[in-house]
N, C-alpha and C positions, 0 to 999 in steps of 0.2 A: 597378258591382259588381266586375268583373274588375280595374279600375284600383286599387280599394281593396285587393284581395288582393295584386296585383302590388307595390304600394307597401309593403306589410307584409312581403313575402317576403324581400327582401334582408337586412333586419335579423335575421330568424330564421336565415337561412343563415350570416350572419357570426357570430352568437352561437354556433351549433352548431359551426362550424369553430374558434372560439376555445376552446370547451370541449374539443374534440378535441385541439387544440394543447397546452392545459394538461395534459390527461391524458397525452399523449405525453411532455411534459417531466417530469412526475412519475415516470413509468415509467423514463425515461432517467436521472434523478437516482438512483432506487433501484438501478438496474443499475450505475451508476457507483460508488456508495459501498458496495454490498453484493456484487454479483456479480463485478465485476472483481478486487477483492482476494482473493476466494475462489478464483477461477480462477488468479490469479498465484501464490497460496500453494500450490495444488494442483500447478501446473507446477514450482515450486521444489522441492516435496517429491518429485515424480516424477523430476525431473532429478538430485537429490542422491543 
């Protein structure tokens, strides 16, 4: 019984970490294309 649970566990852990990595990369892409230009535009406005 324990061996069956143990053999299924790593796949679930890998799947969960892959989902977390995909989520992090989506957030990073959104930040890169939306947040960074807004920050740099704000800095340019404040500096000018």
